[in-house]
Backbone as JSON Lines, residues from 0, in Angstrom:
{"i":0,"aa":"X","n":[3.77,45.94,15.03],"ca":[4.04,45.21,14.77],"c":[5.63,45.64,13.85]}
{"i":1,"aa":"X","n":[6.56,44.56,14.32],"ca":[8.02,45.31,14.35],"c":[7.77,44.58,12.1]}
{"i":2,"aa":"X","n":[9.83,44.61,11.71],"ca":[9.51,44.47,10.51],"c":[10.02,42.71,10.64]}
{"i":3,"aa":"X","n":[11.06,41.92,11.75],"ca":[10.89,40.76,11.12],"c":[9.5,39.51,11.72]}
{"i":4,"aa":"X","n":[9.1,40.38,12.78],"ca":[7.49,39.5,12.59],"c":[6.58,39.97,11.55]}
{"i":5,"aa":"X","n":[6.51,40.99,10.88],"ca":[5.69,41.2,9.51],"c":[6.9,39.92,8.67]}
{"i":6,"aa":"X","n":[7.45,39.86,8.43],"ca":[8.57,39.06,7.05],"c":[8.36,37.98,7.58]}
{"i":7,"aa":"X","n":[8.33,37.71,8.36],"ca":[8.25,35.83,9.41],"c":[6.83,35.74,8.6]}
{"i":8,"aa":"X","n":[5.97,36.27,8.53],"ca":[4.48,36.2,8.81],"c":[4.47,36.03,6.72]}
{"i":9,"aa":"X","n":[5.0,36.71,6.69],"ca":[4.95,37.18,5.17],"c":[5.22,36.06,4.5]}
{"i":10,"aa":"X","n":[6.43,35.02,5.45],"ca":[7.2,33.8,5.19],"c":[6.29,32.61,5.13]}
{"i":11,"aa":"X","n":[5.29,32.77,6.56],"ca":[4.59,31.31,6.56],"c":[2.76,31.99,5.73]}
{"i":12,"aa":"X","n":[2.52,32.49,5.58],"ca":[1.41,33.46,4.53],"c":[2.07,32.29,3.26]}
{"i":13,"aa":"X","n":[3.17,32.44,2.38],"ca":[4.04,32.13,1.53],"c":[4.2,30.12,1.59]}
{"i":14,"aa":"X","n":[4.14,29.94,2.38],"ca":[5.07,28.64,2.58],"c":[3.03,27.89,3.01]}
{"i":15,"aa":"X","n":[2.12,28.58,3.22],"ca":[1.17,27.91,3.42],"c":[0.75,28.12,2.39]}
{"i":16,"aa":"X","n":[0.43,28.86,1.13],"ca":[0.04,28.6,0.09],"c":[0.7,27.37,-0.17]}
{"i":17,"aa":"X","n":[1.95,27.72,-0.81],"ca":[2.75,25.88,-1.22],"c":[2.18,24.83,-0.88]}
{"i":18,"aa":"X","n":[2.04,25.11,0.6],"ca":[1.76,23.37,1.25],"c":[0.23,23.36,0.77]}
{"i":19,"aa":"X","n":[-1.07,24.53,1.07],"ca":[-1.97,24.17,0.11],"c":[-2.0,22.98,-1.14]}
{"i":20,"aa":"X","n":[-1.24,24.58,-2.06],"ca":[-1.58,23.29,-3.25],"c":[-0.33,21.9,-3.53]}
{"i":21,"aa":"X","n":[0.28,21.52,-2.35],"ca":[0.36,19.83,-2.21],"c":[-0.4,19.21,-2.04]}
{"i":22,"aa":"X","n":[-1.09,19.83,-1.37],"ca":[-2.14,18.86,0.08],"c":[-3.57,19.36,-1.15]}
{"i":23,"aa":"X","n":[-3.33,20.45,-2.14],"ca":[-4.88,20.19,-2.78],"c":[-4.61,18.76,-3.96]}
{"i":24,"aa":"X","n":[-3.87,19.31,-4.77],"ca":[-2.36,17.39,-5.39],"c":[-3.19,16.5,-4.86]}
{"i":25,"aa":"X","n":[-3.05,16.15,-3.9],"ca":[-3.22,15.06,-3.3],"c":[-1.4,13.67,-3.14]}
{"i":26,"aa":"X","n":[-1.57,12.5,-2.73],"ca":[-0.81,12.15,-2.57],"c":[-0.41,10.93,-3.85]}
{"i":27,"aa":"X","n":[-0.66,11.21,-5.19],"ca":[-0.61,10.25,-5.94],"c":[0.34,11.13,-6.6]}
{"i":28,"aa":"X","n":[0.7,10.57,-7.64],"ca":[2.36,10.18,-8.94],"c":[3.13,11.47,-8.23]}
{"i":29,"aa":"X","n":[3.54,12.95,-7.9],"ca":[4.54,13.23,-7.41],"c":[4.14,13.81,-5.67]}
{"i":30,"aa":"X","n":[2.81,13.42,-5.62],"ca":[2.43,14.25,-4.12],"c":[3.73,14.04,-2.86]}
{"i":31,"aa":"X","n":[3.6,12.62,-2.27],"ca":[4.84,12.35,-1.55],"c":[6.1,12.53,-1.62]}
{"i":32,"aa":"X","n":[6.29,12.84,-3.15],"ca":[7.93,13.66,-3.19],"c":[7.92,15.01,-3.12]}
{"i":33,"aa":"X","n":[7.06,15.83,-3.73],"ca":[6.76,17.42,-3.38],"c":[6.76,17.03,-2.03]}
{"i":34,"aa":"X","n":[5.53,17.09,-1.6],"ca":[6.03,17.12,0.11],"c":[6.79,17.46,1.5]}
{"i":35,"aa":"X","n":[7.66,15.5,0.91],"ca":[8.86,15.33,1.57],"c":[10.07,16.97,1.39]}
{"i":36,"aa":"X","n":[10.15,17.79,-0.02],"ca":[10.9,18.33,-0.48],"c":[10.9,19.64,-0.03]}
{"i":37,"aa":"X","n":[9.19,19.69,0.53],"ca":[8.92,21.17,0.72],"c":[9.11,20.73,2.07]}
{"i":38,"aa":"X","n":[8.65,19.47,3.33],"ca":[8.93,19.63,4.64],"c":[10.52,20.11,5.22]}
{"i":39,"aa":"X","n":[11.18,20.17,3.98],"ca":[12.64,20.16,4.19],"c":[13.07,21.44,4.25]}
{"i":40,"aa":"X","n":[12.11,21.98,3.7],"ca":[12.23,24.16,3.05],"c":[11.21,24.77,4.43]}
{"i":41,"aa":"X","n":[10.69,24.31,5.42],"ca":[9.37,24.99,6.42],"c":[10.23,24.94,7.1]}
{"i":42,"aa":"X","n":[10.39,26.8,6.65],"ca":[10.7,27.42,7.92],"c":[9.36,27.8,9.16]}
{"i":43,"aa":"X","n":[7.96,28.13,8.87],"ca":[6.98,28.31,9.88],"c":[7.51,27.85,11.15]}
{"i":44,"aa":"X","n":[6.82,28.02,11.99],"ca":[6.75,26.75,13.49],"c":[5.15,26.46,13.12]}
{"i":45,"aa":"X","n":[4.42,27.04,12.7],"ca":[2.97,26.99,12.77],"c":[2.54,26.09,11.76]}
{"i":46,"aa":"X","n":[3.21,25.63,10.91],"ca":[3.2,25.01,9.83],"c":[3.47,23.62,10.04]}
{"i":47,"aa":"X","n":[4.79,23.48,11.07],"ca":[5.88,22.3,11.16],"c":[4.6,20.94,10.85]}
{"i":48,"aa":"X","n":[4.08,21.41,12.33],"ca":[2.8,19.71,12.56],"c":[2.53,19.46,11.21]}
{"i":49,"aa":"X","n":[1.63,20.47,10.46],"ca":[0.49,20.08,9.95],"c":[1.84,19.77,8.74]}
{"i":50,"aa":"X","n":[2.43,19.93,7.81],"ca":[3.18,19.36,7.32],"c":[3.95,17.75,7.71]}
{"i":51,"aa":"X","n":[4.26,17.39,9.14],"ca":[4.57,16.29,9.71],"c":[3.63,15.62,9.69]}
{"i":52,"aa":"X","n":[1.67,15.44,10.19],"ca":[0.56,14.6,9.74],"c":[1.01,14.59,8.19]}
{"i":53,"aa":"X","n":[0.46,15.4,7.75],"ca":[0.56,15.53,5.81],"c":[1.32,14.39,4.99]}
{"i":54,"aa":"X","n":[2.2,14.44,6.01],"ca":[3.6,13.03,5.13],"c":[2.96,11.63,5.88]}
{"i":55,"aa":"X","n":[2.63,11.97,7.13],"ca":[2.08,10.53,7.14],"c":[1.4,10.27,6.9]}
{"i":56,"aa":"X","n":[0.24,11.07,6.39],"ca":[-1.16,11.01,5.95],"c":[-0.56,10.58,4.31]}
{"i":57,"aa":"X","n":[0.22,11.56,3.8],"ca":[0.25,10.94,1.91],"c":[0.75,9.88,1.88]}
{"i":58,"aa":"X","n":[1.74,9.39,3.04],"ca":[3.02,7.98,3.08],"c":[1.81,6.6,3.04]}
{"i":59,"aa":"X","n":[1.07,6.74,4.07],"ca":[-0.28,5.86,4.28],"c":[-0.77,5.89,2.61]}
{"i":60,"aa":"X","n":[-1.2,6.88,2.46],"ca":[-2.44,6.23,1.06],"c":[-1.05,5.89,0.11]}
{"i":61,"aa":"X","n":[-0.18,6.01,-0.17],"ca":[0.9,5.64,-0.98],"c":[1.27,3.94,-1.09]}
{"i":62,"aa":"X","n":[1.29,4.15,0.69],"ca":[1.32,2.32,1.06],"c":[0.48,1.6,0.9]}
{"i":63,"aa":"X","n":[-0.96,2.05,0.62],"ca":[-2.16,1.36,-0.03],"c":[-2.36,1.13,-0.86]}
{"i":64,"aa":"X","n":[-1.96,2.23,-1.59],"ca":[-2.06,1.66,-2.7],"c":[-1.27,1.32,-3.91]}
{"i":65,"aa":"X","n":[-0.15,1.29,-3.05],"ca":[0.91,-0.55,-3.36],"c":[0.42,-1.41,-3.63]}
{"i":66,"aa":"X","n":[-0.14,-1.66,-2.04],"ca":[-0.48,-2.65,-1.36],"c":[-1.18,-3.21,-2.29]}
{"i":67,"aa":"X","n":[-2.42,-3.08,-3.26],"ca":[-3.1,-3.6,-3.53],"c":[-3.14,-4.13,-5.49]}
{"i":68,"aa":"X","n":[-2.03,-2.89,-5.92],"ca":[-1.1,-3.59,-6.55],"c":[-0.79,-5.03,-7.44]}
{"i":69,"aa":"X","n":[-1.37,-6.0,-8.12],"ca":[-1.01,-6.94,-8.52],"c":[0.71,-7.49,-8.37]}
{"i":70,"aa":"X","n":[1.16,-8.07,-7.62],"ca":[2.61,-8.91,-7.56],"c":[3.36,-7.7,-6.57]}
{"i":71,"aa":"X","n":[2.82,-6.77,-6.17],"ca":[2.75,-6.12,-5.66],"c":[3.91,-6.77,-4.57]}
{"i":72,"aa":"X","n":[5.49,-5.98,-4.51],"ca":[5.93,-6.2,-2.99],"c":[5.3,-6.49,-1.85]}
{"i":73,"aa":"X","n":[4.4,-6.35,-1.62],"ca":[3.58,-6.4,0.27],"c":[2.69,-7.49,-0.55]}
{"i":74,"aa":"X","n":[2.0,-7.72,-1.58],"ca":[1.3,-9.24,-1.61],"c":[2.18,-10.44,-2.17]}
{"i":75,"aa":"X","n":[2.95,-10.34,-2.06],"ca":[3.83,-10.94,-2.8],"c":[4.66,-11.77,-1.36]}
{"i":76,"aa":"X","n":[4.75,-11.54,-0.52],"ca":[5.55,-11.16,0.98],"c":[3.98,-11.89,1.77]}
{"i":77,"aa":"X","n":[3.3,-11.86,2.03],"ca":[1.59,-12.02,2.23],"c":[2.16,-13.32,1.73]}
{"i":78,"aa":"X","n":[1.81,-13.29,0.39],"ca":[1.59,-14.38,-0.57],"c":[2.85,-16.21,0.17]}
{"i":79,"aa":"X","n":[3.94,-15.85,0.12],"ca":[5.18,-16.53,0.6],"c":[5.01,-16.55,2.54]}
{"i":80,"aa":"X","n":[4.47,-16.21,3.14],"ca":[3.88,-15.56,4.16],"c":[3.32,-17.2,3.95]}
{"i":81,"aa":"X","n":[3.14,-17.15,3.89],"ca":[0.61,-18.27,3.89],"c":[1.93,-19.44,3.6]}
{"i":82,"aa":"X","n":[2.59,-19.21,2.49],"ca":[3.54,-20.62,1.87],"c":[4.35,-21.41,2.54]}
{"i":83,"aa":"X","n":[5.05,-20.33,3.68],"ca":[5.62,-21.08,4.82],"c":[4.84,-21.77,5.96]}
{"i":84,"aa":"X","n":[4.3,-20.97,5.72],"ca":[2.97,-21.41,7.33],"c":[3.01,-22.9,7.11]}
{"i":85,"aa":"X","n":[2.14,-23.47,5.37],"ca":[2.13,-24.46,5.11],"c":[3.03,-25.66,4.29]}
{"i":86,"aa":"X","n":[4.25,-24.72,4.87],"ca":[4.96,-25.9,4.4],"c":[5.53,-25.89,3.11]}
{"i":87,"aa":"X","n":[4.9,-24.88,2.08],"ca":[5.99,-25.29,0.86],"c":[6.35,-24.07,0.3]}
{"i":88,"aa":"X","n":[7.34,-23.7,1.25],"ca":[8.59,-23.05,0.65],"c":[9.38,-22.86,2.16]}
{"i":89,"aa":"X","n":[10.47,-22.08,2.18],"ca":[11.36,-22.4,3.39],"c":[12.5,-21.12,2.89]}
{"i":90,"aa":"X","n":[12.82,-21.03,4.19],"ca":[13.08,-19.36,3.53],"c":[12.44,-18.09,4.71]}
{"i":91,"aa":"X","n":[13.28,-17.36,4.78],"ca":[12.3,-16.05,4.71],"c":[11.63,-15.21,4.05]}
{"i":92,"aa":"X","n":[10.37,-15.17,4.26],"ca":[9.47,-13.84,2.83],"c":[10.27,-12.71,2.21]}
{"i":93,"aa":"X","n":[10.48,-12.77,1.41],"ca":[11.41,-10.84,0.57],"c":[10.34,-10.35,-0.18]}
{"i":94,"aa":"X","n":[9.67,-10.49,-0.24],"ca":[8.94,-9.37,-1.33],"c":[8.98,-9.97,-2.76]}
{"i":95,"aa":"X","n":[9.66,-10.77,-3.57],"ca":[10.17,-10.32,-4.62],"c":[9.76,-11.78,-5.04]}
{"i":96,"aa":"X","n":[9.32,-11.32,-6.01],"ca":[8.08,-12.99,-7.53],"c":[9.27,-13.91,-7.83]}
{"i":97,"aa":"X","n":[9.39,-14.58,-7.29],"ca":[10.88,-15.12,-7.63],"c":[10.33,-16.19,-8.62]}
{"i":98,"aa":"X","n":[11.75,-17.28,-9.01],"ca":[10.66,-18.45,-9.66],"c":[10.34,-19.54,-8.54]}
{"i":99,"aa":"X","n":[10.99,-19.06,-7.24],"ca":[11.32,-20.63,-6.6],"c":[9.7,-20.03,-5.84]}
{"i":100,"aa":"X","n":[9.12,-18.14,-5.7],"ca":[8.0,-18.47,-5.15],"c":[6.22,-18.82,-6.58]}
{"i":101,"aa":"X","n":[6.95,-19.0,-7.62],"ca":[6.3,-19.06,-7.98],"c":[5.89,-20.36,-8.11]}
{"i":102,"aa":"X","n":[7.07,-21.42,-8.7],"ca":[6.99,-22.91,-8.15],"c":[5.92,-23.27,-7.26]}
{"i":103,"aa":"X","n":[5.74,-22.58,-5.94],"ca":[5.62,-23.45,-5.12],"c":[4.39,-22.58,-4.89]}
{"i":104,"aa":"X","n":[4.28,-21.62,-5.04],"ca":[2.17,-21.14,-5.85],"c":[1.53,-22.02,-6.4]}
{"i":105,"aa":"X","n":[2.17,-22.3,-7.97],"ca":[1.76,-22.64,-9.18],"c":[0.59,-23.84,-8.61]}
{"i":106,"aa":"X","n":[1.07,-24.69,-8.22],"ca":[-0.08,-26.43,-7.62],"c":[-1.28,-25.78,-7.21]}
{"i":107,"aa":"X","n":[-0.8,-24.92,-5.62],"ca":[-1.62,-24.78,-5.59],"c":[-2.77,-23.79,-6.02]}
{"i":108,"aa":"X","n":[-2.82,-23.48,-6.07],"ca":[-3.73,-22.39,-7.33],"c":[-4.59,-23.68,-8.44]}
{"i":109,"aa":"X","n":[-2.9,-24.61,-10.02],"ca":[-3.05,-24.81,-10.45],"c":[-3.84,-26.82,-10.46]}
{"i":110,"aa":"X","n":[-3.05,-27.22,-9.73],"ca":[-3.07,-28.44,-10.23],"c":[-3.83,-29.34,-8.13]}
{"i":111,"aa":"X","n":[-5.54,-29.21,-8.39],"ca":[-5.92,-29.89,-7.86],"c":[-6.14,-31.17,-7.9]}
{"i":112,"aa":"X","n":[-6.27,-31.89,-7.41],"ca":[-6.52,-33.21,-6.46],"c":[-7.37,-33.83,-7.54]}
{"i":113,"aa":"X","n":[-7.81,-34.7,-7.97],"ca":[-8.87,-35.57,-8.08],"c":[-10.27,-35.58,-6.7]}
{"i":114,"aa":"X","n":[-10.41,-35.3,-5.54],"ca":[-11.09,-35.43,-4.77],"c":[-11.54,-34.49,-4.9]}
{"i":115,"aa":"X","n":[-10.51,-33.15,-4.51],"ca":[-11.23,-31.37,-5.32],"c":[-11.63,-31.7,-5.95]}
{"i":116,"aa":"X","n":[-11.51,-32.12,-7.42],"ca":[-12.91,-31.59,-8.5],"c":[-13.94,-33.04,-7.76]}
{"i":117,"aa":"X","n":[-13.46,-33.27,-7.59],"ca":[-15.05,-33.87,-7.37],"c":[-16.26,-33.46,-6.65]}
{"i":118,"aa":"X","n":[-15.3,-32.5,-5.22],"ca":[-16.36,-31.9,-4.86],"c":[-16.09,-30.82,-5.34]}
{"i":119,"aa":"X","n":[-16.22,-30.34,-5.94],"ca":[-15.88,-28.79,-6.76],"c":[-17.9,-29.16,-7.36]}
{"i":120,"aa":"X","n":[-17.3,-30.07,-8.11],"ca":[-18.62,-30.68,-9.54],"c":[-19.68,-30.79,-8.4]}
{"i":121,"aa":"X","n":[-19.16,-31.42,-7.47],"ca":[-21.09,-31.52,-7.15],"c":[-21.61,-30.0,-5.98]}
{"i":122,"aa":"X","n":[-21.15,-28.78,-6.54],"ca":[-21.51,-28.05,-6.19],"c":[-22.29,-27.67,-6.76]}
{"i":123,"aa":"X","n":[-24.04,-26.64,-6.03],"ca":[-24.53,-26.35,-6.73],"c":[-24.61,-24.54,-6.67]}
{"i":124,"aa":"X","n":[-24.49,-24.02,-8.31],"ca":[-24.39,-22.27,-7.83],"c":[-25.42,-22.17,-7.48]}
{"i":125,"aa":"X","n":[-26.7,-22.54,-8.01],"ca":[-27.26,-21.09,-7.91],"c":[-28.04,-21.82,-6.06]}
{"i":126,"aa":"X","n":[-27.05,-22.81,-5.47],"ca":[-27.41,-22.62,-4.09],"c":[-26.28,-22.26,-2.74]}
{"i":127,"aa":"X","n":[-26.08,-21.15,-3.66],"ca":[-24.14,-20.48,-2.91],"c":[-23.23,-21.18,-3.36]}
{"i":128,"aa":"X","n":[-23.31,-22.1,-3.84],"ca":[-21.91,-23.35,-3.87],"c":[-22.27,-24.36,-3.06]}
{"i":129,"aa":"X","n":[-23.02,-24.64,-2.02],"ca":[-23.21,-25.4,-0.9],"c":[-23.54,-26.5,-1.26]}
{"i":130,"aa":"X","n":[-23.11,-27.98,-0.81],"ca":[-23.67,-29.57,-2.25],"c":[-24.89,-29.81,-2.26]}
{"i":131,"aa":"X","n":[-25.11,-30.45,-3.01],"ca":[-26.31,-30.61,-3.72],"c":[-26.7,-32.15,-2.23]}
{"i":132,"aa":"X","n":[-28.18,-32.05,-1.67],"ca":[-28.42,-33.05,-1.35],"c":[-28.91,-34.72,-2.16]}
{"i":133,"aa":"X","n":[-28.56,-35.28,-2.13],"ca":[-29.24,-36.5,-2.91],"c":[-30.65,-37.34,-2.26]}
């Protein structure tokens, strides 16, 4: 093995150790940022595809975590889309929890019609929510 090949191999081993450390930490916290920064410095050809795949996985995991947070842009966009579909909101969903979005959604959850209340009062929790039979 010549000196150039030996230097490349040593560099690959060093980068592999750094990658393993980042992967062990996972995608939470600074994981995505750490892996993104590392991906810009990788010189080892065999690690390139591994880093790209790991970065894709980290981004997907981070997006899933963000999507389930209360009032996350993803959840707000879903709610706005439904409000548009129901005709309660005009415009394009933007993922921002604006006063307009809150104002349009509030009545749907807090201002039930009397008929809805009567129907709810007839439900029996012991029968899994099915209405009572007289």
